[in-house]
One Martini backbone bead per residue (centre of mass of N, CA, C, O) as a GRO file, in nm:
protein
   81
    1MET     BB    1   2.549  -3.305   0.354
    2LYS     BB    2   2.628  -2.971   0.460
    3ILE     BB    3   2.610  -2.657   0.286
    4SER     BB    4   2.795  -2.351   0.283
    5TRP     BB    5   2.799  -2.003   0.235
    6MET     BB    6   3.038  -1.721   0.254
    7LYS     BB    7   2.991  -1.352   0.250
    8TYR     BB    8   3.002  -1.037   0.188
    9GLU     BB    9   2.747  -0.826   0.167
   10LYS     BB   10   2.890  -0.643  -0.073
   11ASP     BB   11   2.904  -0.898  -0.237
   12ASP     BB   12   2.795  -0.939  -0.588
   13ILE     BB   13   2.959  -1.194  -0.713
   14SER     BB   14   2.976  -1.415  -0.516
   15PHE     BB   15   2.773  -1.697  -0.528
   16LYS     BB   16   2.537  -1.678  -0.740
   17VAL     BB   17   2.443  -1.955  -0.820
   18PRO     BB   18   2.370  -2.077  -0.535
   19GLU     BB   19   2.170  -1.849  -0.474
   20LYS     BB   20   1.972  -1.897  -0.716
   21LEU     BB   21   1.927  -2.211  -0.637
   22GLY     BB   22   1.891  -2.192  -0.296
   23PHE     BB   23   2.124  -2.186  -0.130
   24ASP     BB   24   2.334  -2.144   0.151
   25VAL     BB   25   2.381  -1.789   0.161
   26PHE     BB   26   2.593  -1.599   0.366
   27LYS     BB   27   2.581  -1.274   0.496
   28ILE     BB   28   2.830  -1.046   0.608
   29GLU     BB   29   2.847  -0.748   0.776
   30ASN     BB   30   3.092  -0.834   0.985
   31PRO     BB   31   3.401  -0.970   0.941
   32GLU     BB   32   3.476  -1.001   1.253
   33LEU     BB   33   3.224  -1.242   1.277
   34THR     BB   34   3.326  -1.506   1.125
   35ASP     BB   35   3.369  -1.708   1.373
   36ASN     BB   36   3.071  -1.710   1.471
   37LYS     BB   37   2.937  -1.809   1.216
   38ILE     BB   38   3.088  -2.077   1.192
   39LYS     BB   39   2.983  -2.185   1.474
   40GLU     BB   40   2.683  -2.165   1.395
   41LEU     BB   41   2.699  -2.368   1.158
   42ILE     BB   42   2.803  -2.605   1.304
   43ASN     BB   43   2.558  -2.616   1.515
   44LYS     BB   44   2.384  -2.664   1.226
   45ARG     BB   45   2.538  -2.909   1.074
   46TYR     BB   46   2.765  -2.793   0.905
   47ASP     BB   47   3.039  -2.947   0.713
   48THR     BB   48   3.043  -2.726   0.477
   49ILE     BB   49   3.252  -2.444   0.420
   50ILE     BB   50   3.234  -2.151   0.212
   51LEU     BB   51   3.470  -1.900   0.143
   52THR     BB   52   3.586  -1.612   0.103
   53ASN     BB   53   3.879  -1.457   0.104
   54GLU     BB   54   3.791  -1.208   0.260
   55ILE     BB   55   3.663  -1.356   0.506
   56ALA     BB   56   3.904  -1.548   0.581
   57GLY     BB   57   4.093  -1.315   0.689
   58PHE     BB   58   3.906  -1.295   0.962
   59SER     BB   59   4.014  -1.575   1.055
   60GLU     BB   60   4.145  -1.776   1.317
   61ASP     BB   61   4.014  -2.066   1.327
   62ILE     BB   62   4.073  -2.225   1.064
   63VAL     BB   63   4.376  -2.314   1.158
   64LYS     BB   64   4.340  -2.380   1.465
   65LYS     BB   65   4.071  -2.571   1.451
   66TYR     BB   66   3.981  -2.690   1.149
   67SER     BB   67   4.230  -2.830   1.005
   68ARG     BB   68   4.205  -3.109   1.202
   69ASP     BB   69   3.895  -3.150   1.132
   70ARG     BB   70   3.720  -3.415   0.980
   71ASN     BB   71   3.414  -3.287   1.008
   72ILE     BB   72   3.541  -3.021   0.876
   73ASN     BB   73   3.496  -2.809   0.574
   74ILE     BB   74   3.722  -2.571   0.476
   75ILE     BB   75   3.668  -2.329   0.207
   76ILE     BB   76   3.868  -2.131  -0.012
   77ALA     BB   77   3.793  -1.907  -0.234
   78ARG     BB   78   3.878  -1.780  -0.509
   79ASP     BB   79   3.944  -1.515  -0.682
   80LYS     BB   80   3.824  -1.354  -0.988
   81GLU     BB   81   4.104  -1.187  -1.057
   0.00000   0.00000   0.00000
């Protein structure tokens, strides 16, 4: 299993622990490119992708493409608020 985390570049709160432990936490400069980054991660064999709620709101493919794919797990993290 290969896991990645995705968050907005200006988000200093989310996924601090995985980032400090050296896990793959990717920061998105432009949230409009969320779907492109998801495709890139899938091509790199990541099968579990955890997104912040903020970034997930910019993805059209999460529901359309990946909700029925048993090989890809997309997880939307809850806000801390």
